[in-house]
MOPAC internal coordinates of N, CA, C and O (Angstrom, degrees):
PM7 1SCF
backbone

  N    0.0000 0     0.00 0     0.00 0    0    0    0
  C    1.4459 1     0.00 0     0.00 0    1    0    0
  C    1.5490 1   106.54 1     0.00 0    2    1    0
  O    1.2310 1   121.64 1   -49.70 1    3    2    1
  N    1.2827 1   114.46 1   130.30 1    3    2    1
  C    1.4626 1   122.46 1   178.85 1    5    3    2
  C    1.5079 1   111.86 1  -100.92 1    6    5    3
  O    1.2310 1   120.96 1   -41.38 1    7    6    5
  N    1.2887 1   115.77 1   138.62 1    7    6    5
  C    1.4830 1   122.15 1   176.31 1    9    7    6
  C    1.5077 1   109.04 1  -114.18 1   10    9    7
  O    1.2310 1   120.75 1   -41.72 1   11   10    9
  N    1.3267 1   116.17 1   138.28 1   11   10    9
  C    1.4181 1   120.03 1   178.87 1   13   11   10
  C    1.5159 1   109.93 1  -121.25 1   14   13   11
  O    1.2310 1   121.15 1   -42.24 1   15   14   13
  N    1.2542 1   115.40 1   137.76 1   15   14   13
  C    1.4692 1   121.16 1   179.11 1   17   15   14
  C    1.5176 1   108.70 1   -97.60 1   18   17   15
  O    1.2310 1   120.42 1   -60.31 1   19   18   17
  N    1.2842 1   116.79 1   119.69 1   19   18   17
  C    1.4660 1   120.72 1   179.45 1   21   19   18
  C    1.5083 1   107.21 1   -92.32 1   22   21   19
  O    1.2310 1   121.20 1   -43.94 1   23   22   21
  N    1.3129 1   115.30 1   136.06 1   23   22   21
  C    1.4477 1   121.21 1  -179.36 1   25   23   22
  C    1.4936 1   110.42 1  -110.22 1   26   25   23
  O    1.2310 1   121.25 1   -42.32 1   27   26   25
  N    1.3022 1   115.20 1   137.68 1   27   26   25
  C    1.4430 1   121.11 1   176.83 1   29   27   26
  C    1.5303 1   107.92 1  -116.80 1   30   29   27
  O    1.2310 1   121.12 1   -47.77 1   31   30   29
  N    1.3256 1   115.47 1   132.23 1   31   30   29
  C    1.4284 1   120.69 1  -177.76 1   33   31   30
  C    1.5851 1   109.91 1  -102.63 1   34   33   31
  O    1.2310 1   121.92 1   -32.71 1   35   34   33
  N    1.2867 1   113.93 1   147.29 1   35   34   33
  C    1.4638 1   118.66 1  -177.71 1   37   35   34
  C    1.5118 1   108.44 1  -138.21 1   38   37   35
  O    1.2310 1   120.58 1   -32.28 1   39   38   37
  N    1.2906 1   116.50 1   147.72 1   39   38   37
  C    1.4731 1   121.67 1   176.75 1   41   39   38
  C    1.5341 1   107.77 1   -70.03 1   42   41   39
  O    1.2310 1   121.22 1   -16.60 1   43   42   41
  N    1.3024 1   115.27 1   163.40 1   43   42   41
  C    1.4750 1   121.25 1  -179.59 1   45   43   42
  C    1.5653 1   109.06 1   -58.27 1   46   45   43
  O    1.2310 1   121.42 1   -43.63 1   47   46   45
  N    1.3009 1   114.88 1   136.37 1   47   46   45
  C    1.4713 1   121.57 1   178.21 1   49   47   46
  C    1.5096 1   111.32 1   -80.37 1   50   49   47
  O    1.2310 1   120.22 1   -62.77 1   51   50   49
  N    1.2775 1   117.19 1   117.23 1   51   50   49
  C    1.4615 1   120.80 1   177.41 1   53   51   50
  C    1.5148 1   111.81 1   -90.59 1   54   53   51
  O    1.2310 1   119.97 1   -19.58 1   55   54   53
  N    1.3151 1   117.66 1   160.42 1   55   54   53
  C    1.4915 1   119.21 1  -178.99 1   57   55   54
  C    1.5227 1   113.28 1   -56.40 1   58   57   55
  O    1.2310 1   119.72 1   145.57 1   59   58   57
  N    1.3749 1   118.14 1   -34.43 1   59   58   57
  C    1.4584 1   118.40 1   179.39 1   61   59   58
  C    1.5419 1   111.92 1   -70.76 1   62   61   59
  O    1.2310 1   120.30 1   158.47 1   63   62   61
  N    1.3441 1   117.02 1   -21.53 1   63   62   61
  C    1.4379 1   120.55 1   177.14 1   65   63   62
  C    1.5592 1   112.46 1   -73.25 1   66   65   63
  O    1.2310 1   120.49 1   161.93 1   67   66   65
  N    1.2942 1   116.66 1   -18.07 1   67   66   65
  C    1.4728 1   122.01 1  -179.05 1   69   67   66
  C    1.5348 1   112.60 1   -80.00 1   70   69   67
  O    1.2310 1   120.29 1   163.07 1   71   70   69
  N    1.3441 1   117.05 1   -16.93 1   71   70   69
  C    1.4579 1   121.95 1   179.98 1   73   71   70
  C    1.5195 1   108.97 1   -69.87 1   74   73   71
  O    1.2310 1   120.52 1   -54.04 1   75   74   73
  N    1.3459 1   116.61 1   125.96 1   75   74   73
  C    1.4593 1   122.64 1  -177.37 1   77   75   74
  C    1.5332 1   109.11 1   -91.40 1   78   77   75
  O    1.2310 1   120.30 1   -47.06 1   79   78   77
  N    1.2706 1   117.03 1   132.94 1   79   78   77
  C    1.4759 1   121.74 1  -178.95 1   81   79   78
  C    1.5185 1   110.08 1   -87.60 1   82   81   79
  O    1.2310 1   120.90 1   -52.28 1   83   82   81
  N    1.3115 1   115.88 1   127.72 1   83   82   81
  C    1.4774 1   120.94 1   178.47 1   85   83   82
  C    1.5237 1   112.34 1   -79.56 1   86   85   83
  O    1.2310 1   120.75 1   175.74 1   87   86   85
  N    1.3557 1   116.18 1    -4.26 1   87   86   85
  C    1.4507 1   122.75 1   176.92 1   89   87   86
  C    1.5106 1   112.48 1   -85.72 1   90   89   87
  O    1.2310 1   119.68 1   168.30 1   91   90   89
  N    1.3225 1   118.23 1   -11.70 1   91   90   89
  C    1.4617 1   122.26 1  -178.56 1   93   91   90
  C    1.5319 1   108.51 1   -71.37 1   94   93   91
  O    1.2310 1   121.61 1   -23.45 1   95   94   93
  N    1.3600 1   114.52 1   156.55 1   95   94   93
  C    1.4512 1   117.93 1   174.21 1   97   95   94
  C    1.5564 1   108.17 1   -76.38 1   98   97   95
  O    1.2310 1   119.97 1   -13.58 1   99   98   97
  N    1.3034 1   117.66 1   166.42 1   99   98   97
  C    1.4776 1   121.42 1  -173.39 1  101   99   98
  C    1.4890 1   112.19 1   -53.86 1  102  101   99
  O    1.2310 1   119.50 1   130.20 1  103  102  101
  N    1.3597 1   118.56 1   -49.80 1  103  102  101
  C    1.4807 1   121.69 1  -174.88 1  105  103  102
  C    1.5562 1   111.69 1   -62.64 1  106  105  103
  O    1.2310 1   120.21 1   140.17 1  107  106  105
  N    1.3193 1   117.21 1   -39.83 1  107  106  105
  C    1.4640 1   121.37 1   178.96 1  109  107  106
  C    1.5108 1   110.35 1   -67.17 1  110  109  107
  O    1.2310 1   120.40 1   137.08 1  111  110  109
  N    1.3392 1   116.84 1   -42.92 1  111  110  109
  C    1.4572 1   120.07 1   177.93 1  113  111  110
  C    1.5156 1   112.37 1   -60.83 1  114  113  111
  O    1.2310 1   120.61 1   132.38 1  115  114  113
  N    1.3125 1   116.45 1   -47.62 1  115  114  113
  C    1.4861 1   123.35 1   178.91 1  117  115  114
  C    1.5084 1   110.50 1   -59.86 1  118  117  115
  O    1.2310 1   119.44 1   136.58 1  119  118  117
  N    1.3410 1   118.66 1   -43.42 1  119  118  117
  C    1.4401 1   123.19 1  -178.44 1  121  119  118
  C    1.5629 1   110.17 1   -66.40 1  122  121  119
  O    1.2310 1   120.07 1   142.61 1  123  122  121
  N    1.3191 1   117.47 1   -37.39 1  123  122  121
  C    1.4728 1   120.20 1   179.70 1  125  123  122
  C    1.5706 1   106.94 1   -66.05 1  126  125  123
  O    1.2310 1   120.84 1   135.94 1  127  126  125
  N    1.3584 1   115.99 1   -44.06 1  127  126  125
  C    1.4464 1   118.87 1   178.69 1  129  127  126
  C    1.5130 1   110.87 1   -59.58 1  130  129  127
  O    1.2310 1   119.08 1   134.40 1  131  130  129
  N    1.3331 1   119.37 1   -45.60 1  131  130  129
  C    1.4737 1   121.69 1   175.28 1  133  131  130
  C    1.5032 1   113.15 1   -59.51 1  134  133  131
  O    1.2310 1   120.59 1   139.07 1  135  134  133
  N    1.3171 1   116.48 1   -40.93 1  135  134  133
  C    1.4554 1   120.42 1  -179.72 1  137  135  134
  C    1.4711 1   115.12 1   -68.60 1  138  137  135
  O    1.2310 1   119.49 1   153.53 1  139  138  137
  N    1.3179 1   118.59 1   -26.47 1  139  138  137
  C    1.4514 1   123.30 1   177.44 1  141  139  138
  C    1.5159 1   115.25 1   -94.80 1  142  141  139
  O    1.2310 1   120.37 1   169.25 1  143  142  141
  N    1.3000 1   116.90 1   -10.75 1  143  142  141
  C    1.4765 1   120.64 1  -178.06 1  145  143  142
  C    1.5117 1   107.91 1   -83.05 1  146  145  143
  O    1.2310 1   117.92 1   -30.01 1  147  146  145
  N    1.1962 1   121.56 1   149.99 1  147  146  145
  C    1.4256 1   130.46 1   -11.25 1  149  147  146
  C    1.5769 1   110.90 1   -91.56 1  150  149  147
  O    1.2310 1   120.47 1   167.59 1  151  150  149
  N    1.2486 1   116.71 1   -12.41 1  151  150  149
  C    1.4603 1   119.98 1   173.36 1  153  151  150
  C    1.5142 1   108.87 1  -126.36 1  154  153  151
  O    1.2310 1   118.21 1   -53.44 1  155  154  153
  N    1.2506 1   121.02 1   126.56 1  155  154  153
  C    1.4427 1   129.98 1     5.42 1  157  155  154
  C    1.5090 1   114.36 1   -90.04 1  158  157  155
  O    1.2310 1   119.34 1   165.23 1  159  158  157
  N    1.3057 1   118.86 1   -14.77 1  159  158  157
  C    1.4622 1   121.47 1  -178.29 1  161  159  158
  C    1.4927 1   111.86 1    93.22 1  162  161  159
  O    1.2310 1   119.93 1   -46.15 1  163  162  161
  N    1.3259 1   117.73 1   133.85 1  163  162  161
  C    1.4728 1   122.98 1   175.49 1  165  163  162
  C    1.5147 1   111.13 1   -84.36 1  166  165  163
  O    1.2310 1   120.48 1   -25.53 1  167  166  165
  N    1.2959 1   116.69 1   154.47 1  167  166  165
  C    1.4830 1   119.11 1  -178.63 1  169  167  166
  C    1.5109 1   112.96 1  -138.23 1  170  169  167
  O    1.2310 1   121.71 1   -22.11 1  171  170  169
  N    1.3390 1   114.32 1   157.89 1  171  170  169
  C    1.4623 1   125.22 1   167.07 1  173  171  170
  C    1.5441 1   105.42 1  -126.29 1  174  173  171
  O    1.2310 1   121.26 1    -7.29 1  175  174  173
  N    1.3112 1   115.19 1   172.71 1  175  174  173
  C    1.4879 1   117.59 1   176.72 1  177  175  174
  C    1.4650 1   110.59 1  -102.47 1  178  177  175
  O    1.2310 1   120.64 1   -43.41 1  179  178  177
  N    1.3621 1   116.38 1   136.59 1  179  178  177
  C    1.4586 1   124.67 1   173.51 1  181  179  178
  C    1.5166 1   107.56 1  -128.76 1  182  181  179
  O    1.2310 1   120.31 1   -62.86 1  183  182  181
  N    1.2821 1   117.01 1   117.14 1  183  182  181
  C    1.5134 1   125.00 1  -175.87 1  185  183  182
  C    1.5224 1   110.32 1    50.05 1  186  185  183
  O    1.2310 1   119.28 1  -137.68 1  187  186  185
  N    1.3394 1   118.99 1    42.32 1  187  186  185
  C    1.4080 1   122.60 1   174.53 1  189  187  186
  C    1.5524 1   116.70 1    82.43 1  190  189  187
  O    1.2310 1   121.49 1   178.87 1  191  190  189
  N    1.3565 1   114.75 1    -1.13 1  191  190  189
  C    1.4544 1   120.75 1  -177.65 1  193  191  190
  C    1.5742 1   107.50 1  -115.95 1  194  193  191
  O    1.2310 1   120.64 1   -25.76 1  195  194  193
  N    1.3145 1   116.38 1   154.24 1  195  194  193
  C    1.4321 1   121.42 1   179.47 1  197  195  194
  C    1.5295 1   110.89 1   -71.55 1  198  197  195
  O    1.2310 1   119.31 1   -46.19 1  199  198  197
  N    1.2756 1   118.92 1   133.81 1  199  198  197
  C    1.4100 1   126.74 1   171.74 1  201  199  198
  C    1.5422 1   109.72 1  -120.58 1  202  201  199
  O    1.2310 1   121.03 1   -74.44 1  203  202  201
  N    1.3171 1   115.64 1   105.56 1  203  202  201
  C    1.4470 1   120.84 1  -176.27 1  205  203  202
  C    1.5219 1   110.09 1   -79.46 1  206  205  203
  O    1.2310 1   121.43 1   -41.55 1  207  206  205
  N    1.3219 1   114.87 1   138.45 1  207  206  205
  C    1.4617 1   120.06 1  -179.64 1  209  207  206
  C    1.5307 1   104.57 1  -118.51 1  210  209  207
  O    1.2310 1   121.59 1   -58.37 1  211  210  209
  N    1.3688 1   114.57 1   121.63 1  211  210  209
  C    1.4714 1   119.61 1  -176.58 1  213  211  210
  C    1.5251 1   110.95 1  -105.37 1  214  213  211
  O    1.2310 1   119.90 1   156.13 1  215  214  213
  N    1.3160 1   117.79 1   -23.87 1  215  214  213
  C    1.4604 1   121.57 1   179.20 1  217  215  214
  C    1.5424 1   110.73 1  -151.66 1  218  217  215
  O    1.2310 1   121.03 1   -42.54 1  219  218  217
  N    1.2993 1   115.63 1   137.46 1  219  218  217
  C    1.4516 1   122.06 1   175.65 1  221  219  218
  C    1.5512 1   110.25 1  -154.47 1  222  221  219
  O    1.2310 1   121.18 1   -10.45 1  223  222  221
  N    1.3249 1   115.35 1   169.55 1  223  222  221
  C    1.4593 1   119.17 1   177.83 1  225  223  222
  C    1.4989 1   109.15 1  -145.82 1  226  225  223
  O    1.2310 1   120.28 1   -17.51 1  227  226  225
  N    1.2799 1   117.06 1   162.49 1  227  226  225
  C    1.4514 1   123.95 1   178.09 1  229  227  226
  C    1.5020 1   109.70 1   -63.04 1  230  229  227
  O    1.2310 1   120.64 1   -45.87 1  231  230  229
  N    1.3222 1   116.38 1   134.13 1  231  230  229
  C    1.4812 1   119.75 1   179.01 1  233  231  230
  C    1.5141 1   111.67 1  -116.65 1  234  233  231
  O    1.2310 1   120.08 1   133.59 1  235  234  233
  N    1.3659 1   117.46 1   -46.41 1  235  234  233
  C    1.4079 1   119.55 1  -174.08 1  237  235  234
  C    1.5467 1   109.50 1  -163.20 1  238  237  235
  O    1.2310 1   120.02 1   -22.22 1  239  238  237
  N    1.2945 1   117.57 1   157.78 1  239  238  237
  C    1.4655 1   121.88 1   173.38 1  241  239  238
  C    1.5221 1   110.61 1   -97.20 1  242  241  239
  O    1.2310 1   119.65 1  -175.81 1  243  242  241
  N    1.3123 1   118.27 1     4.19 1  243  242  241
  C    1.4664 1   122.01 1  -178.64 1  245  243  242
  C    1.4949 1   114.10 1   -79.09 1  246  245  243
  O    1.2310 1   120.37 1   -26.90 1  247  246  245
  N    1.3035 1   116.91 1   153.10 1  247  246  245
  C    1.4843 1   123.71 1   172.33 1  249  247  246
  C    1.5075 1   105.20 1  -119.09 1  250  249  247
  O    1.2310 1   122.74 1   -79.63 1  251  250  249
  N    1.3478 1   112.35 1   100.37 1  251  250  249
  C    1.4987 1   119.68 1  -177.09 1  253  251  250
  C    1.4988 1   112.91 1   -95.86 1  254  253  251
  O    1.2310 1   119.96 1   142.76 1  255  254  253
  N    1.3597 1   117.69 1   -37.24 1  255  254  253
  C    1.4559 1   122.21 1  -173.20 1  257  255  254
  C    1.5195 1   109.05 1  -131.49 1  258  257  255
  O    1.2310 1   119.72 1     2.02 1  259  258  257
  N    1.2914 1   118.15 1  -177.98 1  259  258  257
  C    1.4626 1   125.04 1   177.16 1  261  259  258
  C    1.5535 1   110.39 1   -59.69 1  262  261  259
  O    1.2310 1   120.54 1   -37.60 1  263  262  261
  N    1.3319 1   116.57 1   142.40 1  263  262  261
  C    1.4213 1   122.23 1   177.46 1  265  263  262
  C    1.4936 1   110.67 1   -58.71 1  266  265  263
  O    1.2310 1   120.37 1   -47.11 1  267  266  265
  N    1.3361 1   116.90 1   132.89 1  267  266  265
  C    1.4909 1   120.50 1  -178.64 1  269  267  266
  C    1.4573 1   115.46 1    95.61 1  270  269  267
  O    1.2310 1   118.91 1   172.01 1  271  270  269
  N    1.3306 1   119.69 1    -7.99 1  271  270  269
  C    1.4363 1   123.25 1  -177.71 1  273  271  270
  C    1.5508 1   108.33 1   -82.77 1  274  273  271
  O    1.2310 1   122.19 1   -33.84 1  275  274  273
  N    1.3221 1   113.41 1   146.16 1  275  274  273
  C    1.4970 1   120.08 1   176.20 1  277  275  274
  C    1.5124 1   108.86 1   -96.97 1  278  277  275
  O    1.2310 1   120.11 1   -44.56 1  279  278  277
  N    1.3182 1   117.39 1   135.44 1  279  278  277
  C    1.4492 1   123.49 1  -179.25 1  281  279  278
  C    1.4872 1   110.03 1  -118.82 1  282  281  279
  O    1.2310 1   120.64 1   -56.84 1  283  282  281
  N    1.3741 1   116.38 1   123.16 1  283  282  281
  C    1.4558 1   120.14 1   175.90 1  285  283  282
  C    1.5344 1   105.64 1   -89.76 1  286  285  283
  O    1.2310 1   120.10 1   -68.82 1  287  286  285
  N    1.3233 1   117.42 1   111.18 1  287  286  285
  C    1.4814 1   121.33 1  -179.04 1  289  287  286
  C    1.5387 1   111.70 1   -83.73 1  290  289  287
  O    1.2310 1   119.56 1   142.59 1  291  290  289
  N    1.3601 1   118.45 1   -37.41 1  291  290  289
  C    1.4049 1   123.37 1   174.35 1  293  291  290
  C    1.5184 1   107.39 1  -158.10 1  294  293  291
  O    1.2310 1   120.28 1    15.73 1  295  294  293
  N    1.3386 1   117.06 1  -164.27 1  295  294  293
  C    1.4870 1   119.32 1  -176.31 1  297  295  294
  C    1.5589 1   114.51 1   -64.03 1  298  297  295
  O    1.2310 1   120.52 1   155.57 1  299  298  297
  N    1.3024 1   116.61 1   -24.43 1  299  298  297
  C    1.4602 1   119.40 1  -177.10 1  301  299  298
  C    1.5247 1   115.15 1  -124.13 1  302  301  299
  O    1.2310 1   119.47 1  -173.25 1  303  302  301
  N    1.3064 1   118.62 1     6.75 1  303  302  301
  C    1.4672 1   120.59 1  -178.07 1  305  303  302
  C    1.5108 1   111.57 1  -118.23 1  306  305  303
  O    1.2310 1   120.28 1   -65.84 1  307  306  305
  N    1.3226 1   117.07 1   114.16 1  307  306  305
  C    1.4446 1   123.42 1   178.42 1  309  307  306
  C    1.5618 1   107.27 1  -113.59 1  310  309  307
  O    1.2310 1   120.62 1   -53.83 1  311  310  309
  N    1.3115 1   116.41 1   126.17 1  311  310  309
  C    1.4670 1   121.60 1  -176.23 1  313  311  310
  C    1.5148 1   109.31 1  -119.84 1  314  313  311
  O    1.2310 1   121.47 1   -36.57 1  315  314  313
  N    1.3283 1   114.79 1   143.43 1  315  314  313
  C    1.4841 1   123.02 1   179.34 1  317  315  314
  C    1.5349 1   105.82 1  -110.76 1  318  317  315
  O    1.2310 1   120.87 1   -52.26 1  319  318  317
  N    1.3389 1   115.94 1   127.74 1  319  318  317
  C    1.4508 1   120.48 1   177.62 1  321  319  318
  C    1.5506 1   111.13 1   -82.03 1  322  321  319
  O    1.2310 1   120.69 1   -58.12 1  323  322  321
  N    1.3236 1   116.29 1   121.88 1  323  322  321
  C    1.4243 1   121.96 1   175.25 1  325  323  322
  C    1.5577 1   109.76 1  -102.77 1  326  325  323
  O    1.2310 1   119.14 1    -4.53 1  327  326  325
  N    1.2857 1   119.24 1   175.47 1  327  326  325
  C    1.4753 1   121.57 1   178.64 1  329  327  326
  C    1.5011 1   112.37 1   -63.96 1  330  329  327
  O    1.2310 1   119.00 1   150.24 1  331  330  329
  N    1.3120 1   119.51 1   -29.76 1  331  330  329
  C    1.4780 1   122.34 1  -173.19 1  333  331  330
  C    1.5033 1   111.67 1  -120.74 1  334  333  331
  O    1.2310 1   118.13 1  -166.32 1  335  334  333
  N    1.3328 1   121.17 1    13.68 1  335  334  333
  C    1.4286 1   120.78 1   179.84 1  337  335  334
  C    1.5491 1   110.15 1   158.47 1  338  337  335
  O    1.2310 1   121.39 1    17.63 1  339  338  337
  N    1.3408 1   114.94 1  -162.37 1  339  338  337
  C    1.4546 1   118.73 1  -175.75 1  341  339  338
  C    1.5484 1   108.00 1  -132.51 1  342  341  339
  O    1.2310 1   121.90 1   -32.83 1  343  342  341
  N    1.3474 1   113.97 1   147.17 1  343  342  341
  C    1.4614 1   119.26 1   174.61 1  345  343  342
  C    1.5687 1   108.09 1  -124.38 1  346  345  343
  O    1.2310 1   121.65 1   -37.72 1  347  346  345
  N    1.2846 1   114.44 1   142.28 1  347  346  345
  C    1.4700 1   120.19 1   176.36 1  349  347  346
  C    1.5442 1   108.95 1   -85.78 1  350  349  347
  O    1.2310 1   120.64 1   -51.42 1  351  350  349
  N    1.2667 1   116.38 1   128.58 1  351  350  349
  C    1.4210 1   121.54 1  -179.05 1  353  351  350
  C    1.5541 1   109.07 1   -89.66 1  354  353  351
  O    1.2310 1   121.17 1   -50.13 1  355  354  353
  N    1.3478 1   115.36 1   129.87 1  355  354  353
  C    1.4557 1   119.12 1  -173.68 1  357  355  354
  C    1.5113 1   113.01 1  -111.38 1  358  357  355
  O    1.2310 1   119.92 1   143.51 1  359  358  357
  N    1.3341 1   117.76 1   -36.49 1  359  358  357
  C    1.4416 1   121.67 1  -178.21 1  361  359  358
  C    1.5286 1   108.66 1  -139.70 1  362  361  359
  O    1.2310 1   120.34 1   -56.32 1  363  362  361
  N    1.3380 1   116.96 1   123.68 1  363  362  361
  C    1.4758 1   122.85 1  -172.64 1  365  363  362
  C    1.5117 1   111.85 1  -133.81 1  366  365  363
  O    1.2310 1   121.15 1   -16.48 1  367  366  365
  N    1.2989 1   115.40 1   163.52 1  367  366  365
  C    1.4554 1   120.75 1   173.29 1  369  367  366
  C    1.5318 1   110.46 1  -148.97 1  370  369  367
  O    1.2310 1   120.71 1   -61.17 1  371  370  369
  N    1.3153 1   116.25 1   118.83 1  371  370  369
  C    1.4791 1   120.59 1   174.31 1  373  371  370
  C    1.5656 1   106.91 1   -75.64 1  374  373  371
  O    1.2310 1   122.06 1   -22.94 1  375  374  373
  N    1.3034 1   113.66 1   157.06 1  375  374  373
  C    1.4288 1   120.56 1   178.52 1  377  375  374
  C    1.5089 1   111.53 1   -55.67 1  378  377  375
  O    1.2310 1   119.56 1   -52.00 1  379  378  377
  N    1.3316 1   118.44 1   128.00 1  379  378  377
  C    1.4906 1   123.34 1   179.33 1  381  379  378
  C    1.5048 1   113.55 1    67.02 1  382  381  379
  O    1.2310 1   119.47 1  -160.06 1  383  382  381
  N    1.2874 1   118.62 1    19.94 1  383  382  381
  C    1.5424 1   123.64 1   176.61 1  385  383  382
  C    1.4845 1   107.87 1  -122.90 1  386  385  383
  O    1.2310 1   121.47 1    -5.55 1  387  386  385
  N    1.3239 1   114.79 1   174.45 1  387  386  385
  C    1.4916 1   122.34 1   177.26 1  389  387  386
  C    1.4815 1   112.11 1   -85.88 1  390  389  387
  O    1.2310 1   120.94 1   -24.36 1  391  390  389
  N    1.3439 1   115.82 1   155.64 1  391  390  389
  C    1.4423 1   121.24 1   178.36 1  393  391  390
  C    1.5355 1   108.08 1   -71.11 1  394  393  391
  O    1.2310 1   121.15 1   -42.23 1  395  394  393
  N    1.3255 1   115.41 1   137.77 1  395  394  393
  C    1.4870 1   120.96 1  -177.49 1  397  395  394
  C    1.5519 1   110.47 1  -143.12 1  398  397  395
  O    1.2310 1   121.25 1   -17.04 1  399  398  397
  N    1.2990 1   115.22 1   162.96 1  399  398  397
  C    1.4574 1   119.48 1   173.51 1  401  399  398
  C    1.5312 1   108.43 1   -80.35 1  402  401  399
  O    1.2310 1   120.79 1   -10.30 1  403  402  401
  N    1.3416 1   116.09 1   169.70 1  403  402  401
  C    1.4606 1   120.94 1  -172.68 1  405  403  402
  C    1.5270 1   112.00 1   -65.15 1  406  405  403
  O    1.2310 1   119.93 1   145.82 1  407  406  405
  N    1.3378 1   117.73 1   -34.18 1  407  406  405
  C    1.4861 1   119.42 1   178.80 1  409  407  406
  C    1.5105 1   110.28 1   -65.50 1  410  409  407
  O    1.2310 1   119.41 1   134.65 1  411  410  409
  N    1.3032 1   118.73 1   -45.35 1  411  410  409
  C    1.4321 1   122.95 1   178.94 1  413  411  410
  C    1.5178 1   110.52 1   -64.92 1  414  413  411
  O    1.2310 1   120.35 1   140.93 1  415  414  413
  N    1.3478 1   116.94 1   -39.07 1  415  414  413
  C    1.4423 1   122.83 1   178.00 1  417  415  414
  C    1.5204 1   111.75 1   -56.28 1  418  417  415
  O    1.2310 1   121.97 1   132.08 1  419  418  417
  N    1.3492 1   113.84 1   -47.92 1  419  418  417
  C    1.5083 1   119.37 1   179.92 1  421  419  418
  C    1.5162 1   113.15 1   -69.35 1  422  421  419
  O    1.2310 1   120.22 1   149.33 1  423  422  421
  N    1.3462 1   117.18 1   -30.67 1  423  422  421
  C    1.4692 1   121.31 1   176.81 1  425  423  422
  C    1.5400 1   113.15 1   -75.56 1  426  425  423
  O    1.2310 1   120.30 1   157.60 1  427  426  425
  N    1.3440 1   117.02 1   -22.40 1  427  426  425
  C    1.4398 1   119.27 1  -171.47 1  429  427  426
  C    1.4622 1   111.28 1   -99.66 1  430  429  427
  O    1.2310 1   120.10 1   180.00 1  431  430  429

């Protein structure tokens, strides 16, 4: 049995390509995060500064609060509201800080 590896080519990723759109549906947002992880990493803005998101997963299709708001569900679950649902943030990095999991992010 032969296996073939298919290669996909992409143009150079520019800094503006790293910005994640909050208007995307959950699956598109998650796939962009996966595609940009771990280098260079996709980002959104939090208080005017870049917040890089390295890992996230689908949380809900509900729209509870304003798009772009962060929701603390419990001590270890941080959720980001998108236009068409919510994603749970798993690994984050504030500008000029170290990469951390969501629980450490909320504690710090």
